[in-house]
C-alpha positions as CSV (number, residue, x, y, z in Angstrom):
1,M,-23.2,-1.2,1.8
2,A,-23.8,-4.6,1.4
3,G,-23.8,-6.7,4.8
4,A,-21.1,-9.2,3.5
5,A,-19.0,-6.5,2.6
6,R,-19.4,-4.7,5.6
7,R,-18.2,-7.6,7.2
8,R,-15.2,-8.0,5.4
9,L,-14.2,-4.4,6.1
10,R,-15.0,-4.7,9.9
11,G,-12.6,-8.3,10.2
12,R,-8.7,-8.5,10.0
13,P,-7.3,-7.4,6.7
14,R,-6.0,-10.2,4.5
15,R,-2.4,-10.3,4.2
16,R,-0.7,-9.7,0.9
17,R,2.8,-10.4,0.0
18,R,4.9,-7.3,0.4
19,A,7.3,-6.7,-2.9
20,G,10.7,-6.6,-1.1
21,G,12.2,-4.2,1.4
22,E,10.8,-2.9,4.3
23,D,7.1,-2.0,5.3
24,I,7.3,1.8,5.4
25,G,4.5,4.5,5.8
26,T,3.6,6.3,3.2
27,F,4.4,9.9,4.4
28,P,8.0,10.4,4.7
29,D,7.3,14.1,4.7
30,Y,10.8,14.3,2.6
31,G,12.9,12.5,5.5
32,T,13.8,9.2,6.0
33,P,11.0,6.6,5.3
34,E,9.9,4.8,9.0
35,V,9.1,1.4,9.1
36,G,5.6,0.9,10.5
37,G,5.3,4.7,9.9
38,I,1.8,6.4,8.7
39,R,0.2,5.4,6.0
40,I,-2.1,7.9,4.1
41,D,-2.0,6.8,0.5
42,W,-3.8,3.9,-0.6
43,I,-4.7,1.7,-3.7
44,L,-8.6,0.6,-3.4
45,V,-9.6,-2.3,-5.4
46,R,-12.9,-4.1,-6.0
47,D,-13.2,-7.4,-7.5
48,L,-9.4,-7.7,-8.1
49,V,-7.2,-9.8,-6.1
50,V,-3.7,-8.2,-4.7
51,E,-0.8,-10.2,-5.4
52,E,1.8,-8.2,-3.6
53,Y,2.1,-4.3,-2.8
54,A,5.3,-1.9,-2.4
55,A,5.9,1.4,-1.0
56,R,8.9,3.2,-2.1
57,V,10.4,6.5,-1.7
58,P,12.2,7.8,-5.0
59,A,15.0,9.8,-5.2
60,H,16.4,12.3,-7.0
61,E,20.1,13.5,-6.8
62,G,20.1,12.2,-3.1
63,R,16.8,14.0,-2.2
64,A,13.1,12.4,-2.0
65,A,11.3,13.3,-5.1
66,S,8.0,14.1,-2.9
67,D,6.7,14.1,0.4
68,H,4.9,10.7,-0.1
69,A,6.0,7.2,-1.1
70,T,5.0,6.1,-4.3
71,V,2.6,3.2,-3.9
72,T,1.9,0.3,-6.2
73,A,0.2,-3.1,-6.6
74,R,0.0,-6.2,-8.6
75,V,-3.3,-7.2,-8.9
76,R,-5.5,-9.9,-11.0
77,P,-9.3,-10.3,-11.8
78,T,-11.1,-12.0,-9.4
79,V,-12.1,-15.3,-11.3
80,R,-15.9,-15.9,-10.8
């Protein structure tokens, strides 16, 4: 890994705007999502700027549709 990239990984993560709602963990295991819960699902990007992100737990007939939250992000290309 290049030196500059390695330094970015070690440094403080850049904050991005959360898209509405609470900042929940991504593994509610069919239960109620917890604010600040475990995050095991990620969207990894390279040469993109993350403008906002969200983790949501879709429901079907009142029950969680999955044991994981759906993670989405709005991104744009990095201008060089």
